[in-house]
N, C-alpha and C positions, 0 to 999 in steps of 0.2 A: 182701281183702278186702271180706268182703261187708257189708250193710250189713244189719240190724232196716227192717221193714214203717218202723219210728216216726221211726227215721234216715232216712230213704231222701224221708220225706213233707220231715221237717224239712229237712236237706238241699237240695230241694226247693223250699221253701220261701223258705229263706234267695238261693238265683241267680235267683227270682221276682221275690223287693221289690227284689233287687241291680238286676236289669233294667228293674223301673216308677221304682229316682232312676234311671236311668242315660239313661233315656228320661227323663223328666222336665227329666233338669237335661242335659241335651246331645242326646239327636236333639231332642227339639223344638225345641230354640231353630239346631241348625243348621238345619234345618226348615223354618223362617219365612223363615231371613235365608239361605238358596236359592232360597226364594219370590216374598222381597222383588227378589233380582237379579236373577232372572228377565227381570220389566218390562223395564228393559236390555238386555238381553241378542237381537242384531237376528232378528227375524224371516227364518224360516225360507222357501225360494223354494217352494211347487210347481213341478212341470214342467210345468204347462199354460202360470203366471208367463215363469218362464224362456222360452219357449216364444216367448211372446205380445212378450217384450223381443226375442228374438231378431229377431220379425219386422219390427216393429218399428227395430233398427234397418235391416236390411236393406230397407224404406222408407224410409227415409232419405234411408243408401244412396243408392236409384235416384231420386230427387227430383231428390241433387245431379251426379248424372249426368246425368240429363233439362237440369236448367239450365245445365251446362258444354257440351252437347250443343248447347243453341240457341244457346252467347251463344259457340260457336267454340271454346271452348275445353277439351273432351276430352283433352285430351292433361294436364290439371294433374289427373284425376282424382283417381290415386297422392300426390298432397301436399295436397288440404284436406282438411281434419278436418270436420266442420259439425254440431252434435245440432238446431239450429233451423234453419225454414225461413229467418226475416228475415236469420240470419248467410249467407243461401249468395246473397242477391241483395250481401251488404255485402263480401259475400272477390267475390265475380264481376268489383264494380264494382272494387274496391281492384288485384285482375289486371289487369283492362285500362288501367287508368290507369296501371302498371306494365309494359303493354307498349305501348305508347301512348310514352311515353317516354323505350324502349330504342327503338318505334320510331326515333323524333329521333335518336337521341341514333348509331345505326346509321349513318345518313346518307351519305355520300360528301362528305369534306370536304379537299380540297383540299390539301395538307401545302406544296406550293414554287410557290402560285397568287402570282402579283405582278403590283402597277399595271405596265400596258403606256407609254410615254411616246408623244409623237408622235416622236422623235427615234428608240423603239425599231422602228417600226414602218416606219416610211418606212426606218430601214437594213434589217429583214425586207424589203424590196424592191428596194432598193438604189440606190435613190431618196437622187441623190446631194444635189440642189434643194432635199427635206422634212425633210434634215438636216440641211446646214447655217441653213434653215429654224427650225426647232424652234431649234439653239443662235443666233437672232439673239432670238425673242421669248422671251428666259432675258433675256437684257441689256437689253429698254427693258419687260423688261414689274417 
């Protein structure tokens, strides 16, 4: 079915009119709302910013490694995750305190150690008079 030129213009006018109404009622408010919400969207980082952050993280890790090596604690690099320089010193001090406490608790402490008295000392030397003297001294004290 073909339209006359007048009918075609009328139909095109209706379509343009409906399109303008739709744009005014729906499209423009939706775009305005989107633009308003875009201010809350997280900023996209550029490649340079990402590289700078990566380099900062590497520098911070190197500082951590250096500080731990100075304190002879380089074995603990993998266990510490520190963001600021002040935290590095605090963590190193805590780690040293824990290690010192462990050193003290790991020292040899004999469990079968008992006090030896004069009688036991004389008995170990096969000194009969010393053994008798130790027994008699208990009687008179």
